[in-house]
C-alpha positions, 0 to 999 in steps of 0.5 A, spaced: 886 357 782 886 363 779 890 365 772 892 372 772 889 377 768 895 378 764 895 372 761 888 372 759 890 378 755 896 374 752 892 368 750 886 371 748 888 373 740 891 366 738 885 361 742 881 365 737 885 364 731 885 357 733 878 356 735 876 360 728 881 355 724 878 349 727 871 352 725 873 354 719 876 346 718 869 344 721 865 348 716 869 345 710 871 337 712 867 335 706 874 338 702 879 338 707 878 330 708 883 330 702 884 336 701 889 334 695 884 331 690 876 335 693 876 342 692 871 347 697 865 349 693 863 347 685 863 351 678 868 355 674 870 360 679 874 355 683 878 352 678 879 360 675 883 360 681 886 354 682 889 356 674 892 363 678 896 360 683 900 355 679 900 361 673 903 367 679 909 362 681 910 360 674 910 366 671 915 370 676 919 364 676 920 364 668 920 371 667 913 372 665 908 377 666 904 375 672 898 379 670 897 378 663 898 372 660 898 368 653 897 361 656 890 361 655 886 364 649 893 363 645 895 367 641 891 374 643 892 372 650 888 374 657 889 381 662 888 377 669 886 383 672 879 383 670 879 376 672 879 376 680 886 373 680 887 376 686 895 375 685 897 378 692 894 371 695 896 367 690 904 370 690 903 368 698 900 361 698 906 360 692 910 355 697 903 351 698 902 350 691 908 348 690 908 343 695 902 340 695 898 343 688 894 347 687 887 344 689 890 344 696 892 351 696 885 353 694 883 349 700 888 353 704 885 360 701 879 359 702 879 356 711 884 362 711 880 367 707 874 365 713 879 364 719 883 371 718 876 375 717 873 373 723 880 374 727 880 381 723 874 383 725 875 381 732 881 385 733 877 390 731 870 390 736 876 388 742 877 396 741 870 397 742 868 391 747 871 389 754 870 382 753 874 377 748 868 373 748 863 379 745 868 381 740 870 373 739 862 373 737 861 378 733 867 376 729 864 371 728 857 373 725 863 376 720 868 372 718 862 366 718 856 370 716 852 368 709 856 373 705 862 369 706 860 362 706 855 364 700 862 365 696 867 360 699 863 356 694 866 360 688 869 366 690 875 366 694 877 374 693 870 375 696 871 370 703 878 373 703 875 380 706 880 380 713 882 387 711 875 391 710 875 391 718 882 394 719 881 399 714 875 401 719 879 402 724 885 406 721 878 410 718 876 410 726 883 413 727 883 418 722 877 421 723 875 420 730 881 419 735 887 423 730 891 421 736 898 418 731 901 423 726 896 423 720 902 422 715 903 416 718 896 413 719 895 415 712 901 411 708 899 405 712 892 406 710 894 406 703 898 400 704 894 397 707 888 399 700 894 396 696 894 389 698 887 389 698 886 392 690 891 386 689 886 381 693 879 383 689 878 390 687 871 390 688 872 389 695 876 395 694 871 400 691 865 397 695 870 399 701 871 406 699 864 407 698 861 405 704 866 410 707 864 415 703 857 414 706 861 415 713 864 421 711 857 423 709 854 421 715 859 424 720 859 430 716 852 430 717 851 428 724 857 433 728 858 439 722 861 443 729 867 437 729 867 438 720 872 444 721 877 443 727 878 436 724 878 437 716 885 439 716 888 431 719 883 428 715 885 432 708 894 430 710 891 422 711 886 421 705 892 425 700 897 421 704 893 415 703 891 416 696 899 418 694 902 413 697 897 408 694 897 410 687 905 409 687 903 401 689 898 400 684 900 405 678 903 398 675 897 393 676 892 399 675 896 401 668 896 395 667 889 393 667 887 399 664 891 399 658 895 393 657 894 387 653 887 385 652 885 390 657 877 391 657 872 397 657 867 394 660 865 389 666 860 385 665 855 385 670 847 385 669 844 392 672 839 389 677 841 382 677 846 381 683 842 384 688 839 383 694 832 381 695 826 384 701 825 377 703 831 375 704 833 378 709 829 373 713 828 368 709 834 362 710 836 359 703 839 352 702 846 353 705 842 355 712 842 349 717 835 352 719 832 352 713 825 349 712 823 347 705 818 353 704 824 358 706 829 354 700 824 354 696 822 361 696 830 363 696 831 359 689 826 365 687 831 370 688 835 372 682 842 371 681 844 365 684 846 360 690 853 364 691 849 371 691 844 369 696 847 372 702 842 377 704 840 373 710 840 376 717 835 373 721 828 375 726 835 374 731 840 378 729 835 384 727 833 384 733 840 383 737 841 390 732 835 394 733 835 392 741 843 395 741 841 401 737 836 404 741 840 402 747 846 405 745 843 411 740 846 416 745 853 414 742 857 417 737 859 410 734 852 406 735 849 412 731 854 412 725 853 404 725 847 403 725 845 409 720 851 405 716 848 399 716 841 400 715 843 405 709 847 400 706 842 394 707 838 397 702 842 399 697 844 393 697 837 391 693 840 395 687 836 400 682 829 398 685 825 393 690 825 385 689 820 382 692 820 373 693 823 375 687 819 378 684 822 384 680 817 391 682 819 397 679 818 401 685 826 405 686 829 403 692 831 411 693 824 411 696 826 408 702 830 415 704 823 415 706 826 411 712 830 416 716 824 420 718 823 415 723 829 418 727 827 425 725 827 427 732 835 426 733 838 426 726 838 431 722 833 427 717 833 430 710 841 430 709 840 423 711 835 422 706 840 426 700 845 421 702 842 416 701 839 417 694 846 419 692 849 414 694 842 410 690 845 414 685 852 413 684 852 406 685 848 406 678 852 412 674 858 412 678 864 409 674 867 403 679 862 403 683 857 401 676 860 396 676 860 393 683 854 387 684 849 392 690 848 385 693 855 384 696 855 391 700 852 385 705 858 384 707 860 391 711 852 391 713 855 383 717 861 387 719 857 393 723 851 388 725 856 383 728 859 390 731 853 391 735 851 384 736 858 385 740 857 390 745 849 388 746 854 380 749 858 386 752 852 390 755 849 383 757 856 380 761 856 386 765 849 386 768 846 382 773 845 374 772 838 375 769 841 379 764 846 374 763 842 368 762 837 373 756 845 374 753 846 367 752 839 365 749 840 371 744 847 369 742 845 362 741 838 364 737 843 370 733 850 363 732 844 358 730 839 361 725 846 363 721 849 357 722 851 353 715 848 347 713 853 340 713 856 338 709 859 344 705 859 343 699 866 339 695 867 337 689 872 332 687 878 336 682 881 330 678 887 331 674 890 325 668 896 322 671 898 325 664 899 330 665 903 330 671 907 324 669 909 322 661 906 329 659 913 332 658 914 328 653 910 329 649 908 336 648 913 341 647 915 346 653 912 352 650 909 349 645 901 350 644 896 343 646 889 344 644 885 340 650 879 337 650 873 338 654 874 346 651 876 350 656 870 356 657 865 359 662 862 353 664 867 347 663 874 349 665 877 343 668 882 343 664 885 348 666 886 345 672 890 340 668 895 345 664 897 347 671 898 341 674 903 340 668 906 347 671 904 350 665 908 346 661 904 348 655 899 353 652 892 353 650 888 355 644 882 356 650 880 358 657 875 361 661 877 368 663 874 375 662 876 378 655 875 384 651 867 385 648 867 384 653 865 376 654 868 370 658 869 365 652 874 365 648 874 369 642 869 364 637 872 360 631 870 354 628 873 349 632 872 351 639 863 352 637 864 345 634 868 342 640 863 346 645 857 343 642 861 335 643 861 337 650 853 339 651 852 334 647 850 336 641 850 329 636 857 328 631 855 327 624 862 327 620 865 332 616 865 335 610 871 336 606 870 343 607 869 343 615 875 340 615 879 344 612 876 350 615 877 346 622 885 345 620 885 354 619 883 354 626 889 349 628 894 353 624 892 359 627 893 357 633 899 353 632 898 346 634 903 342 635 898 337 641 892 335 641 889 331 647 882 328 650 881 328 658 875 324 661 870 327 658 862 326 656 861 324 649 868 322 650 867 318 643 864 323 640 870 328 641 876 322 639 871 321 633 872 329 630 879 328 632 880 322 628 876 325 621 879 331 622 887 329 623 886 323 619 889 319 624 890 314 630 890 317 637 895 315 642 892 312 650 896 314 655 895 316 662 888 316 661 888 321 656 887 321 648 893 324 645 896 325 638 903 329 639 908 332 634 902 335 629 904 341 623 902 348 626 902 350 619 
């Protein structure tokens, strides 16, 4: 029985969505086997986003500003837009957070991010290839790329990258096709860009940077068409800028002029960058990663979540072949040059090789474009590359982005070239199709993640879901141990599980300084030290008075000590400080009804 072509056309999108979703659940199965108590990834950042998943619906339903809070770092509070809070995502996941809890909602966000990112890349690539299977494989390269899966360890705002392919498709319509009204496309671009701002500002900034590079490349390669297309492009981009400014005026005003706004980002230059060896050396997150390769990758600067430059030899070979085969077409020429530029710019200010930071400026790689000087204006490309390198170093907003994260777009463009390769092979004789199968398997297998994917139990003491409302006055300040800061923020999940019933004088997030820890205090520093294993030797009268002043300044009504390392020392500290024994209930120690003065 032969199914009609129209049937295949209708089912290709839902079928792709289903397959991507199943693959994402399989990758994250270590968490999905118990999704309400085990989270994907590890570290403090997942717990920060879980807190955001609880804060946004609470703030919206209680008349608070969802973009700032004093439920952390009380009384100063925190401007959440400096901490990748993703307010659009947390708002959309409100029903899931309310019904199943923030841990389940977090796992949903990560899994949906991978799934939708792959699907949006599929839709982009379907625009340029004939066969759905080619677009599906290209979407797989992007949505399940080392970039996306590495950031699934801890940074969901960098996993939910389903809008960049949409933005590039709109830009293609504006810059190249120009078949629809410029105002319509510009307005649509502004709406999508605004949505991206409320998911991840860094992705929007790097999207703008990449778009500027693309426009510069088009102008350099096709100067005769600039004048005839400039008017249409100008109308569309002005409309996009105007609409996005209207939509984003309030969040931008809150971020840059609101309470606890931060003057600059806390990004060390030249640290979170791609390593030159990282393009071909797999790391611990990859299935086909020999021990020697894993050892070498651990020398790269950054951390495991930022070692995401791995393209692998098969994908590099396929993209080079496709670039050479279709170099005569404008799309492939621009995409190939753009991917090359972004890969080199992701190296940062100076070249890193196998973990060694050299003094060689990445700008010297501009000479690479001399290799294609017979077919492109090499000097203009070299100028564009050096200008981009300088912009990442000194231009505000762009200089706040991590250069290594430009690899997101490299995977998108490499996925498109891979899809075009598969598309070409599928239209070729049987022997070529066999090569397509071999090449596709090689690409997918070299990029496949190691399983089981890292996951972390996130236990919540019963106190915070049962008796907290009987012991803690609503909206009052509770000091909860272990003290929440950059490397141990588990109590933020407990606060979220309690329905934001109380405020805390502690928390993890970016605050003025910039810093990611609460403002320094004697009591906060002592609690952090005890949590890290420092001995507790009792309190002098002077020290007790100083610590009580911290309690009074914070207006603490309740002290709670939950499960933690060195819990006995923490209990001893507060028994000495408050000079009474705690109540033990719901798996925690509680000192209730304190006098905040």
